C-alpha positions in Angstrom: 0.0 0.0 -0.1 1.3 3.6 -1.1 1.4 6.3 1.5 -1.1 9.0 1.5 -0.5 11.8 -1.3 0.6 15.3 -0.4 1.7 14.5 3.6 2.3 18.2 3.8 -0.9 19.7 2.7 -2.9 21.4 5.2 -4.7 19.0 7.6 -7.9 20.6 7.7 -9.4 18.1 5.0 -12.9 17.4 5.6 -13.2 13.7 7.1 -15.1 13.0 3.8 -12.3 13.2 1.5 -9.9 11.6 4.5 -12.2 8.6 4.2 -12.1 8.6 0.6 -8.5 8.8 0.1 -8.3 5.5 2.8 -11.1 3.9 1.0 -9.1 4.2 -2.4 -6.1 3.4 -0.8 -7.6 0.4 0.6 -9.4 -1.0 -2.8 -6.0 -0.4 -4.8 -4.3 -2.5 -2.3 -6.9 -5.5 -2.4 -6.2 -5.1 -6.4 -3.0 -5.7 -6.2 -3.1 -8.7 -3.5 -5.4 -10.1 -6.0 -3.8 -9.5 -9.1 -0.2 -9.6 -7.9 1.8 -13.3 -7.8 4.2 -11.4 -5.9 4.8 -12.3 -2.1 5.0 -10.3 0.5 9.3 -9.5 1.6 12.9 -7.6 2.2 16.9 -7.1 1.4 20.2 -6.7 -1.4 23.5 -4.7 -3.1 25.4 -4.4 -6.3 28.9 -2.9 -6.4 30.7 -3.9 -9.8 28.7 -3.6 -13.1 28.6 -6.1 -15.2 30.5 -8.1 -12.9 28.8 -11.5 -12.5 29.5 -14.2 -10.0 27.9 -17.6 -9.8 24.6 -17.7 -7.3 24.8 -20.0 -4.7 21.1 -20.9 -2.9 20.0 -23.8 -1.0 16.2 -24.4 -1.8 13.7 -23.3 0.9 13.1 -25.1 3.8 9.6 -26.4 4.6 9.0 -23.6 7.2 9.2 -21.0 4.3 6.5 -20.0 2.2 7.4 -20.8 -1.2 6.3 -18.0 -3.8 2.9 -18.4 -5.4 2.6 -17.2 -8.8 5.1 -14.9 -10.9 7.1 -17.5 -12.2 7.7 -17.0 -15.9 7.2 -13.3 -15.5 9.2 -10.5 -16.0 10.4 -7.7 -12.7 11.0 -4.3 -14.2 13.7 -2.5 -11.9 16.0 0.5 -11.9 16.5 -0.3 -16.1 17.1 -3.7 -15.8 14.7 -6.9 -16.3 15.0 -9.7 -13.8 12.7 -12.9 -14.3 10.7 -14.1 -11.6 10.6 -17.8 -9.8 10.0 -19.6 -6.9 12.3 -17.2 -5.1 10.5 -13.9 -6.1 9.0 -12.3 -2.7 9.2 -8.5 -3.1 5.9 -6.5 -2.2 4.9 -3.2 -4.1 5.4 -1.4 -0.4 9.5 -1.9 -0.8 9.2 -1.7 -4.8 8.1 1.9 -4.1 11.0 2.8 -2.1 13.8 1.7 -4.3 15.7 4.0 -5.8 14.4 7.2 -3.2 18.2 7.5 -2.2 17.2 9.4 1.0 21.0 9.6 2.2 21.5 11.4 -1.0 18.9 14.1 -0.7 20.5 16.8 0.5 19.3 18.5 4.3 17.7 15.1 4.3 18.6 14.0 8.4 20.3 10.9 6.9 22.3 13.0 4.4 23.7 15.0 7.4 24.9 12.1 9.0 26.4 10.6 6.0 27.9 13.8 5.2 29.3 14.4 8.8 31.0 11.1 8.8 32.6 11.3 5.1 34.0 15.1 5.9 35.6 13.3 9.0 37.1 10.5 7.0 38.4 13.2 4.0 39.9 15.3 6.9 41.2 12.6 9.5 43.0 10.4 6.9 45.2 12.0 3.9 46.9 9.9 1.9 50.7 10.5 0.1 49.5 12.8 -2.2 47.1 15.1 0.2 44.3 13.5 -1.2 41.7 11.7 0.9 42.7 8.2 2.2 39.3 6.5 1.7 36.8 6.4 -1.5 33.2 7.0 -0.9 30.5 5.2 -2.9 27.0 6.1 -2.0 25.3 5.4 -5.5 25.6 1.7 -6.3 22.3 -0.1 -7.2 20.8 -1.7 -4.3 20.1 -4.7 -6.8 23.1 -7.6 -5.9 23.8 -11.1 -6.8 23.1 -13.5 -3.9 26.9 -14.7 -4.4 27.4 -10.9 -3.4 25.2 -10.8 -0.5 26.4 -13.7 1.1 29.0 -16.3 -0.8 31.7 -13.5 -1.0 31.2 -12.7 2.5 31.8 -16.6 3.7 28.1 -16.6 4.8 27.5 -20.7 4.6 24.8 -21.7 2.5 22.8 -23.3 5.0 22.9 -19.9 7.0 19.4 -18.8 8.5 20.3 -15.2 7.3 19.8 -16.2 4.0 16.1 -17.5 4.6 13.6 -15.8 1.8 11.5 -14.7 5.6 14.1 -11.8 6.3 15.1 -10.9 2.7 14.1 -9.7 -0.2 14.9 -11.8 -3.5 14.3 -10.8 -6.9 14.7 -14.0 -8.1 17.2 -17.3 -7.0 20.2 -15.0 -8.2 19.3 -11.4 -7.3 18.1 -9.6 -4.5 18.0 -5.9 -3.2 21.0 -5.8 -0.4 20.7 -7.1 2.6 23.8 -5.0 3.7 26.5 -2.6 2.5 28.9 -5.4 2.9 27.8 -6.9 -0.3 29.9 -4.8 -2.2 33.3 -5.5 -0.1 34.5 -7.8 -2.2 34.1 -6.5 -5.5 35.9 -3.0 -4.3 38.7 -5.1 -2.9 38.9 -7.0 -6.0 39.0 -3.6 -7.8 42.3 -2.8 -5.8 40.8 -0.6 -3.4 42.2 -0.7 0.5 40.3 2.1 1.9 36.6 3.0 0.8 33.2 4.0 2.3 30.0 2.5 1.2 26.7 4.1 1.7 23.1 2.7 0.9 19.8 1.7 1.3 19.4 -1.7 2.4 16.6 -3.9 2.9 15.4 -6.9 5.2 12.1 -8.1 6.2 11.4 -7.6 10.1 9.0 -6.9 12.6 6.9 -3.4 12.8 7.8 -1.4 15.4 9.4 2.7 16.0 12.6 1.4 15.5 11.9 -1.1 12.5 11.2 -0.1 9.0 12.1 -2.8 5.5 14.5 -0.3 4.1 17.2 1.3 5.9 20.6 2.6 5.3 23.9 1.9 6.0 27.6 2.8 5.8 30.1 0.5 5.8 34.1 1.1 5.7 37.1 -1.1 5.1 40.7 -0.4 5.4 43.9 -2.8 4.7 47.1 -2.8 6.0 50.3 -3.9 3.9 53.1 -4.9 6.4 54.9 -1.5 6.3 51.8 0.5 6.7 51.1 -1.7 9.6 54.4 -1.9 11.4 55.5 2.0 10.0 56.6 3.3 13.3 57.3 0.4 15.9 60.1 -0.3 17.0 62.0 -3.0 15.1 59.2 -3.6 13.3 61.2 -4.5 10.2 61.4 -7.8 11.7 57.5 -8.4 12.5 55.4 -10.4 10.4 51.3 -10.1 9.2 50.9 -13.9 9.2 51.8 -17.4 10.4 50.4 -20.6 10.7 48.9 -21.1 14.0 45.5 -22.2 15.7 42.5 -20.1 15.5 41.4 -19.4 19.1 38.7 -16.9 20.3 40.9 -13.6 19.9 42.5 -13.9 16.2 42.3 -15.8 12.9 44.9 -18.9 12.1 46.9 -16.9 9.8 47.2 -13.8 11.7 50.5 -13.1 13.9 49.1 -11.7 17.7 51.0 -8.5 17.1 49.3 -7.4 13.8 46.1 -8.5 15.4 47.1 -6.1 18.3 47.8 -3.2 15.9 45.2 -4.1 13.4 42.5 -4.4 16.7 43.8 -0.9 18.4 43.4 1.0 14.7 40.1 -0.3 14.3 38.9 0.7 17.7 41.1 4.3 17.8 39.2 4.9 14.0 35.6 4.3 15.7 36.4 6.4 19.2 37.1 9.1 17.4 34.6 9.0 14.8 32.1 8.8 17.7 33.8 11.3 19.6 33.4 13.7 16.3 29.3 13.1 16.1 28.6 13.1 20.0 31.0 15.2 21.7 33.9 14.1 24.0 33.8 12.9 27.4 31.7 10.1 26.0 32.0 6.7 27.9 32.3 3.8 25.0 32.5 -0.6 25.5 33.1 -2.7 23.4 31.2 -6.3 23.6 32.3 -9.4 21.8 30.3 -10.9 18.8 29.7 -12.8 16.3 29.6 -12.0 12.4 30.4 -14.4 9.6 33.2 -12.3 7.8 35.0 -10.7 10.9 37.0 -12.3 13.4 37.8 -11.2 16.3 34.1 -9.1 16.0 32.9 -6.3 18.1 29.6 -4.0 18.9 30.4 -0.8 20.1 28.3 0.9 22.2 27.9 4.5 23.8 26.5 6.2 27.2 24.8 8.5 26.1 22.4 10.7 28.3 22.3 7.6 30.7 22.1 5.0 28.3 24.1 2.5 27.0 23.7 1.9 23.2 25.0 -0.2 20.6 26.0 2.0 17.4 27.7 0.0 15.1 29.4 -3.4 14.5 33.1 -3.9 13.4 36.0 -6.6 13.5 38.9 -7.9 11.6 38.4 -9.2 8.5 38.8 -12.7 7.8 41.9 -13.6 5.8 39.9 -15.8 3.6 37.9 -13.1 2.3 40.6 -10.9 1.5 42.4 -13.8 -0.3 40.0 -14.8 -2.4 39.7 -10.9 -3.7 43.5 -11.0 -4.6 44.8 -8.8 -1.5 46.7 -11.7 -0.3 49.5 -9.8 1.1 46.9 -7.3 3.4 45.0 -7.4 6.3 42.3 -5.3 7.1 39.2 -4.6 9.2 35.4 -3.5 8.4 33.0 -1.6 10.7 28.9 -0.7 9.4 26.4 1.4 10.7 22.9 2.5 10.8 22.3 5.6 9.5 18.6 5.7 11.0 20.2 4.6 14.6 22.5 7.3 14.9 20.0 10.1 13.5 17.6 8.7 15.7 19.9 9.3 18.9 21.4 12.8 17.5 18.3 14.3 16.6 16.3 12.6 19.5 13.3 11.3 16.4 11.1 8.9 17.8 10.0 7.0 14.8 11.8 5.9 11.7 8.9 6.4 9.5 9.4 9.7 9.6 12.7 9.6 7.8 10.1 8.9 4.7 8.2 11.9 5.4 7.5 14.4 2.8 5.8 17.0 5.6 7.9 20.1 5.5 7.2 20.0 9.2 10.0 17.7 9.7 11.9 18.5 6.7 12.5 22.0 7.4 13.9 21.4 10.7 17.0 19.7 8.9 18.0 22.4 6.5 20.7 24.1 8.1 23.4 26.1 7.0 26.1 23.9 8.7 25.9 19.8 8.8 27.7 20.3 12.4 24.5 22.3 13.7 22.9 20.9 16.3 19.2 20.0 15.7 16.8 18.7 18.4 13.4 17.6 16.2 10.7 19.0 17.9 7.7 16.3 17.6 5.0 17.0 15.0 1.8 16.7 16.6 1.0 13.2 18.3 -2.4 12.3 16.9 -3.9 9.2 19.0 -3.5 5.3 18.0 -6.4 3.3 16.8 -5.8 -0.3 18.1 -7.2 -3.6 16.4 -6.2 -7.2 17.6 -6.3 -10.0 14.4 -6.3 -13.7 15.4 -5.9 -16.7 13.0 -5.6 -20.6 13.4 -1.8 -21.1 11.7 -1.7 -23.5 8.7 -0.2 -26.6 9.2 3.1 -25.7 6.9 5.0 -22.6 5.5 3.8 -20.1 8.1 6.2 -17.2 8.8 5.5 -14.3 11.0 7.7 -11.5 8.7 4.9 -13.0 5.7 2.5 -11.4 7.9 4.5 -8.6 8.9 4.9 -7.6 5.1 1.2 -8.5 4.4 0.4 -6.0 6.8 2.8 -3.0 5.6 1.5 -3.5 2.1 -1.7 -3.1 3.0 -1.8 -0.7 5.9 1.3 1.2 4.3 2.7 4.0 6.9 -0.5 4.0 8.7 0.5 1.1 10.8 2.8 2.2 13.6 4.0 -1.3 15.1 2.2 -5.3 15.1 2.9 -7.1 18.3 2.0 -10.6 18.8 0.1 -10.7 22.1 -0.4 -14.5 22.5 0.1 -17.8 21.3 -2.0 -20.7 22.0 -2.3 -24.2 21.0 -5.3 -26.4 21.0 -4.9 -29.3 23.5 -6.6 -31.5 21.1 -5.9 -30.7 17.8 -2.5 -28.9 18.2 -3.4 -26.4 16.1 -1.8 -23.2 16.6 -3.4 -19.8 16.8 -1.7 -16.2 17.1 -3.5 -13.4 17.8 -1.6 -9.6 16.7 -1.8 -6.6 17.8 -1.7 -3.8 15.4 -1.3 -0.1 15.9 -2.4 2.1 13.4 -1.2 5.9 13.9 -1.4 8.5 11.2 1.7 11.1 11.1 -0.3 13.8 10.4 -4.0 13.6 11.0 -6.6 11.9 13.6 -7.9 8.3 11.8 -11.2 7.4 12.7 -12.1 3.9 13.8 -14.6 3.6 10.7 -11.6 4.4 8.1 -9.0 1.9 9.8 -11.7 -0.9 10.3 -12.1 -1.0 6.6 -7.7 -1.1 6.3 -8.2 -3.7 9.1 -11.1 -5.8 7.1 -8.8 -5.9 3.8 -5.5 -7.3 6.4 -7.9 -10.1 7.5 -8.9 -10.9 4.0 -5.5 -11.2 2.7 -4.2 -13.2 5.3 -6.9 -15.5 4.9 -6.1 -15.4 0.8 -2.5 -15.5 0.8 -1.0 -17.1 3.4 -3.6 -19.5 4.3 -4.7 -19.1 7.7 -8.3 -19.5 9.1 -9.5 -16.4 10.6 -11.0 -16.1 14.2 -12.8 -12.8 13.6 
């Protein structure tokens, strides 16, 4: 379902106009649901234009819903054609967002964060000839191969992150990127050893004020040669990057302890400088060990901001197997990735992730500043009352995934839906059938919704759930 038109328009429209608008939206959404054999979804990216890799993909697990229809048709997206198959699961809602590139819209809050990070790296890290050390790429297509999104990053074929229930697939070989890391291998293979990649990424997820099927990431990678890493170290000429030893919780089997310690120090120092640049001096920082398939060791960085510990990014030492496969066997490196929405919501006190897609002037004009470093504290728009409706149904015996239901709700309800909570699970003691009850919170960002118009949207959700997800309604 598409968002309401003209969000900056005067808010004193008559109830009749508002009701007709929502009615049109619901009818349009239902027609799409009825006529479209596309399933409901999210994720992916493309770096090297024209550089193709073999796609590796396993068949969906029995618990994943198979795509219904769409096979044999062709999806046109960003000037390219993609044949549809049993993996195709893009929703109209998500497709309508592809190409918006909020991170490149001047004075948008995501653009402000991107520019602040970019300026910091340009000024802090300069090459031998006075030019910026880090290259910046912020206009790669979000369509990538599954090889780029998964295999190039050493993500196993049976890893749960590949599931259709968590990603948006154009077909078995192409998808919307789930992370900007999908471009790492291509850029390394092209000979780059220091770069930033910024772009929109796509993931099927829960519905609340912190999650949206499209968000924006900034990725950074830096490689070091032996000379670069040990420059300035006493007796550095005798130190080595590589050895053959056993893998441990602290390092990879191919890295020396000296190289690991220096690389980890440089990574953490780089990120400490970055968050200090963004949030100011005196910031408490802590590092939490974690796991990513393409880095080891891996960390999450948390900051204490306004009395609360907040996770702001993930990072780590790049897996040497990945670096070697891209042709940089004589170097080691680090990588990190952060979410622009996450930083903007913290820095500007923005309470709802849907606001980043708003075209309401009351939101956008707050970020039209003459200096990208000028502090901005978001002044909330009038908070209109929520309308809450529940929906419960018996699940089919197989092929039900919660993210399919969340995508269906987004497709029908669009940005009228503030959040969806699973509030009850029940298993019938005799039949062993399972029932789910979800609470859907509807709230318009710019006006008050009536129960009558929400009821029409809610009924459309009920009908679509029965038709597309094969559930049995308890409504």
